[in-house]
C-alpha positions as CSV (number, residue, x, y, z in Angstrom):
1,M,99.9,81.0,76.9
2,Y,98.7,83.4,79.6
3,S,99.9,86.4,77.6
4,L,97.4,85.4,74.9
5,I,94.6,84.8,77.5
6,R,95.4,88.1,79.1
7,K,95.1,90.0,75.8
8,L,91.6,88.5,75.4
9,L,90.6,89.2,79.0
10,F,91.9,92.8,78.7
11,Q,89.4,93.4,75.9
12,L,86.7,93.1,78.5
13,D,85.7,95.5,81.2
14,A,88.1,94.8,84.1
15,E,85.4,93.6,86.5
16,D,83.6,91.5,83.9
17,A,87.0,89.8,83.1
18,H,87.5,89.1,86.8
19,E,84.1,87.6,87.1
20,L,84.7,85.4,84.0
21,A,88.0,84.2,85.5
22,V,86.3,83.4,88.8
23,R,83.7,81.3,87.1
24,Q,86.3,79.3,85.2
25,M,88.4,78.8,88.4
26,I,85.2,77.6,90.2
27,A,84.5,75.1,87.4
28,L,88.0,73.7,87.4
29,Q,88.3,73.3,91.2
30,Q,85.1,71.2,91.1
31,I,87.0,68.5,89.1
32,P,89.1,66.6,91.7
33,I,91.6,65.2,89.2
34,V,92.3,68.6,87.8
35,L,92.7,70.2,91.2
36,R,95.1,67.5,92.3
37,A,97.2,67.9,89.1
38,I,97.4,71.7,89.6
39,E,98.3,71.2,93.2
40,R,101.1,68.7,92.3
41,F,102.5,71.0,89.6
42,C,102.5,74.2,91.7
43,A,103.5,72.7,95.1
44,P,106.1,74.9,96.9
45,P,109.3,73.1,97.7
46,P,109.8,72.1,101.4
47,S,112.5,74.8,101.7
48,A,109.8,77.5,101.2
49,R,108.0,76.5,104.5
50,R,107.7,79.3,107.1
51,E,106.5,79.2,110.8
52,L,104.7,82.4,112.0
53,M,102.0,83.2,114.6
54,G,101.8,79.5,115.5
55,L,100.9,78.5,111.9
56,T,102.8,76.6,109.2
57,F,102.9,78.3,105.8
58,P,103.9,76.0,102.9
59,S,105.2,79.2,101.2
60,P,105.7,82.8,102.3
61,I,103.8,84.1,99.3
62,G,100.1,84.5,99.8
63,I,97.1,85.9,97.9
64,A,95.9,89.2,99.2
65,A,92.3,90.2,100.0
66,G,90.3,91.5,97.1
67,F,90.8,88.7,94.6
68,D,88.4,86.2,96.4
69,K,86.0,88.5,98.2
70,N,83.4,85.9,98.9
71,G,85.3,82.7,99.7
72,L,84.6,81.0,96.4
73,L,88.1,80.1,95.2
74,M,90.0,78.9,98.3
75,P,90.8,75.4,96.9
76,M,92.1,76.7,93.6
77,L,94.2,79.5,95.1
78,A,95.8,77.0,97.5
79,A,96.4,74.5,94.6
80,L,98.1,77.3,92.6
81,G,100.9,77.3,95.2
82,F,100.0,80.3,97.4
83,G,101.2,79.6,100.9
84,F,98.1,81.3,102.5
85,V,94.8,82.6,101.3
86,E,93.1,85.8,102.4
87,V,89.4,86.1,101.7
88,G,87.4,89.3,101.7
89,T,86.9,92.1,102.5
90,V,83.7,90.8,104.2
91,T,81.1,93.0,105.9
92,L,78.5,92.0,108.5
93,R,75.7,92.4,106.0
94,P,75.8,91.9,102.2
95,Q,76.3,95.1,100.2
96,P,76.6,95.8,96.5
97,G,79.5,98.2,96.6
98,N,79.9,101.3,94.5
99,P,78.3,101.8,91.1
100,R,80.1,100.4,88.1
101,P,82.5,100.9,86.4
102,R,84.7,100.7,89.5
103,L,87.8,98.8,88.4
104,F,90.3,100.1,85.9
105,R,93.5,98.7,84.4
106,Y,96.6,100.7,83.5
107,P,98.7,98.1,81.6
108,E,101.5,100.5,80.7
109,H,102.0,101.0,84.5
110,H,101.2,97.4,85.6
111,A,98.6,99.0,87.8
112,L,94.9,98.9,88.8
113,I,92.6,101.5,90.3
114,N,89.6,100.2,92.2
115,R,86.7,101.8,94.0
116,L,84.7,98.6,94.5
117,G,83.5,99.6,98.0
118,F,83.4,96.3,99.9
119,N,81.0,94.5,97.5
120,N,80.4,91.1,99.1
121,D,77.8,88.5,100.1
122,G,78.0,89.2,103.8
123,A,79.4,87.4,106.8
124,D,76.7,84.7,107.0
125,A,77.1,83.5,103.4
126,V,80.9,83.6,103.6
127,A,81.0,81.8,106.9
128,E,79.2,78.9,105.4
129,R,81.8,78.7,102.6
130,L,84.7,78.9,105.0
131,K,83.1,76.2,107.2
132,S,82.8,73.8,104.3
133,W,86.5,74.0,103.2
134,I,89.1,71.8,104.8
135,P,92.1,74.1,104.6
136,T,95.3,73.0,103.0
137,V,97.0,76.3,103.8
138,P,96.4,78.9,106.5
139,L,93.2,80.9,105.8
140,F,92.8,84.6,106.7
141,V,89.5,86.5,106.5
142,N,89.5,90.2,106.0
143,I,86.7,92.2,107.6
144,G,85.3,95.7,107.1
145,K,82.6,98.0,108.1
146,N,79.3,98.3,106.3
147,R,79.0,101.6,104.5
148,D,75.9,102.7,106.4
149,V,77.2,101.9,109.9
150,A,77.7,105.1,111.9
151,F,81.2,106.0,112.9
152,D,80.6,105.5,116.6
153,A,79.1,102.1,116.0
154,A,82.1,100.8,113.9
155,A,83.6,98.8,116.8
156,D,80.4,96.8,117.4
157,D,80.0,96.2,113.6
158,Y,83.6,94.8,113.3
159,G,83.1,92.7,116.5
160,A,79.9,91.2,115.2
161,C,81.4,90.4,111.8
162,A,84.5,88.8,113.4
163,M,82.2,86.7,115.7
164,K,80.6,85.1,112.7
165,L,83.8,84.5,110.7
166,A,86.7,83.9,113.1
167,P,85.7,80.4,114.1
168,Y,86.4,79.2,110.5
169,A,89.6,81.1,109.8
170,D,93.2,80.9,111.2
171,L,93.4,84.7,111.4
172,V,91.1,87.7,111.1
173,V,92.4,90.8,109.3
174,V,90.9,94.1,110.3
175,N,90.6,96.4,107.2
176,L,90.6,100.1,108.3
177,S,92.6,101.3,105.3
178,S,90.4,101.0,102.2
179,P,90.0,104.4,100.6
180,N,86.6,103.4,99.1
181,T,84.4,103.6,102.2
182,P,83.9,107.2,103.4
183,S,85.9,108.1,106.5
184,L,87.1,104.5,107.0
185,R,90.7,105.4,107.3
186,E,89.9,107.7,110.2
187,L,89.3,104.4,112.2
188,Q,93.1,103.8,112.1
189,R,93.5,106.6,114.7
190,P,94.6,105.1,118.0
191,E,91.5,105.9,120.0
192,H,89.3,104.1,117.4
193,L,91.7,101.3,116.7
194,E,91.9,100.3,120.3
195,R,88.1,100.0,120.6
196,I,87.9,98.0,117.4
197,L,90.6,95.6,118.4
198,A,89.0,95.1,121.8
199,A,85.7,94.2,120.0
200,V,87.3,91.9,117.4
201,G,89.7,90.0,119.6
202,P,93.0,88.6,118.3
203,A,93.6,90.0,114.8
204,I,96.0,91.5,112.2
205,V,95.6,95.1,111.2
206,K,95.9,96.2,107.5
207,I,97.2,99.7,107.3
208,A,97.2,102.4,104.5
209,P,100.4,103.6,102.8
210,D,99.2,107.2,103.0
211,I,100.1,107.9,106.6
212,D,102.4,110.5,108.1
213,D,105.1,109.3,110.4
214,V,103.4,110.5,113.6
215,M,100.2,108.7,113.0
216,L,102.1,105.6,111.7
217,G,104.0,105.5,115.0
218,E,100.8,105.7,117.0
219,I,99.2,102.9,115.0
220,C,102.3,100.7,115.5
221,D,102.3,101.3,119.2
222,V,98.6,100.2,119.5
223,C,99.1,97.2,117.2
224,A,102.2,96.1,119.1
225,K,100.2,95.9,122.3
226,R,96.8,94.6,121.0
227,A,97.2,93.0,117.5
228,R,98.8,89.8,116.4
229,G,100.5,91.4,113.4
230,M,100.2,94.0,110.7
231,I,99.8,94.0,106.9
232,C,101.7,96.8,105.1
233,T,99.9,98.1,103.0
234,N,96.5,98.6,101.3
235,T,96.1,100.6,98.1
236,T,97.1,104.3,97.8
237,I,95.2,107.4,96.9
238,A,98.4,108.9,95.5
239,R,98.6,109.3,91.7
240,P,102.1,108.9,90.3
241,F,100.6,109.0,86.8
242,A,97.7,110.9,85.3
243,S,94.3,109.5,86.0
244,N,90.9,111.0,86.6
245,E,89.5,107.9,88.4
246,T,89.0,107.9,92.1
247,G,89.8,104.9,94.3
248,G,92.8,102.9,95.5
249,L,95.8,102.4,93.3
250,S,97.6,99.0,93.4
251,G,100.3,97.4,91.3
252,A,103.9,98.3,90.4
253,P,103.6,102.0,91.4
254,L,102.7,100.9,95.0
255,M,105.9,98.9,95.4
256,Q,108.2,101.7,96.6
257,P,105.7,103.5,99.0
258,S,104.4,100.4,100.5
259,T,107.8,99.0,101.1
260,A,108.9,102.3,102.7
261,I,106.0,102.1,105.1
262,L,106.9,98.4,105.9
263,A,110.5,99.4,106.7
264,K,109.3,102.1,109.1
265,V,106.9,99.8,110.8
266,R,109.6,97.2,111.3
267,Q,111.9,99.7,112.8
268,R,109.1,100.8,115.2
269,V,107.8,97.4,116.3
270,G,111.1,95.5,116.6
271,S,112.4,92.4,115.0
272,N,110.0,89.7,116.3
273,Y,106.6,91.3,115.6
274,P,104.8,89.6,112.6
275,L,104.6,91.7,109.5
276,I,103.2,90.9,106.0
277,G,104.3,93.0,103.1
278,V,102.0,93.6,100.2
279,G,101.9,96.1,97.3
280,G,103.5,96.0,93.9
281,I,104.9,92.5,93.9
282,F,105.6,91.1,90.4
283,T,109.1,89.6,90.5
284,A,111.3,87.6,92.9
285,D,113.4,90.7,93.4
286,D,110.2,92.4,94.6
287,V,109.7,89.6,97.2
288,R,113.3,90.0,98.3
289,A,112.9,93.7,98.7
290,K,109.9,93.1,101.0
291,F,111.9,90.6,103.1
292,A,114.8,93.1,103.3
293,A,112.4,95.8,104.5
294,G,111.2,93.5,107.3
295,A,108.4,91.3,106.0
296,D,108.0,87.8,107.4
297,L,105.5,86.9,104.6
298,V,104.3,88.6,101.5
299,Q,101.1,88.8,99.4
300,A,100.2,89.5,95.8
301,Y,97.0,90.5,94.0
302,T,97.5,92.9,91.1
303,G,100.6,91.1,90.1
304,F,98.6,87.9,89.9
305,I,96.2,89.5,87.5
306,Y,99.0,90.7,85.2
307,E,101.4,87.7,85.6
308,G,98.8,84.8,85.6
309,P,98.0,81.7,87.5
310,L,101.6,80.4,87.7
311,M,102.8,83.5,89.4
312,A,103.3,81.8,92.9
313,K,105.2,78.9,91.3
314,R,107.4,81.2,89.3
315,L,108.3,83.3,92.3
316,M,109.2,80.3,94.4
317,R,111.4,78.9,91.6
């Protein structure tokens, strides 16, 4: 059934199709009997439960930031069997993001390229939505810097954003790794990362896959001391196939490089430090590969778009 729906959706502009899907999911989650039926059908088995960072995850498979930027779909995503939900990226003030078109599909590669640019409703609006949901799974909120914030003011911007959102989420994720905000990735450097984590408080750091070994080691050392965990990885600026579009590449081509970074991070931080693997997950074998590389939990996003709403249930089965 979803293969037919996907063919129809893929006739639309990628962002228009996403917005249509969001509207339909919002409508369905407002019908309690429908939401409960979906929740029963997609519920992870008890054997899937994981304990990490003081939280109980019904499943180790979560939905990554980017799908629900504004905290509109939390009940539906939890009902579909995801063991945790990450909302965002959210910035302190609302911003429209980059000009359209800014999201591109590559079905032959099971990939997306996006240059969305942190389009979101802002911390105040999203905080109200987080506050109104009674979580059924752990809730993460991913925060970023407003585009017009000066580089030397980034720590204060992240800190103010976290202050508004952290009270309503289980964990804050610091996004320093999107390629779509100019110079953002420079904030991963240890001297900037330390200041940002001091301003934000307890948080997870999401890193880029396009990092050399020296810088990766420095980031790991800071995170091991100051962050609660790491997410490996965001999208890549590499192009393993021909494309003239700028932005971050996600999907199947990201599986190998993101998993390689994950393995290097695990080696650096030791066996007990919390790590979440994301990038290129489509199959149960992909999930196993992330676990083998050192992930405690995993996340999907592009795979969810290609594989459909029962992806989490299928992977757990």
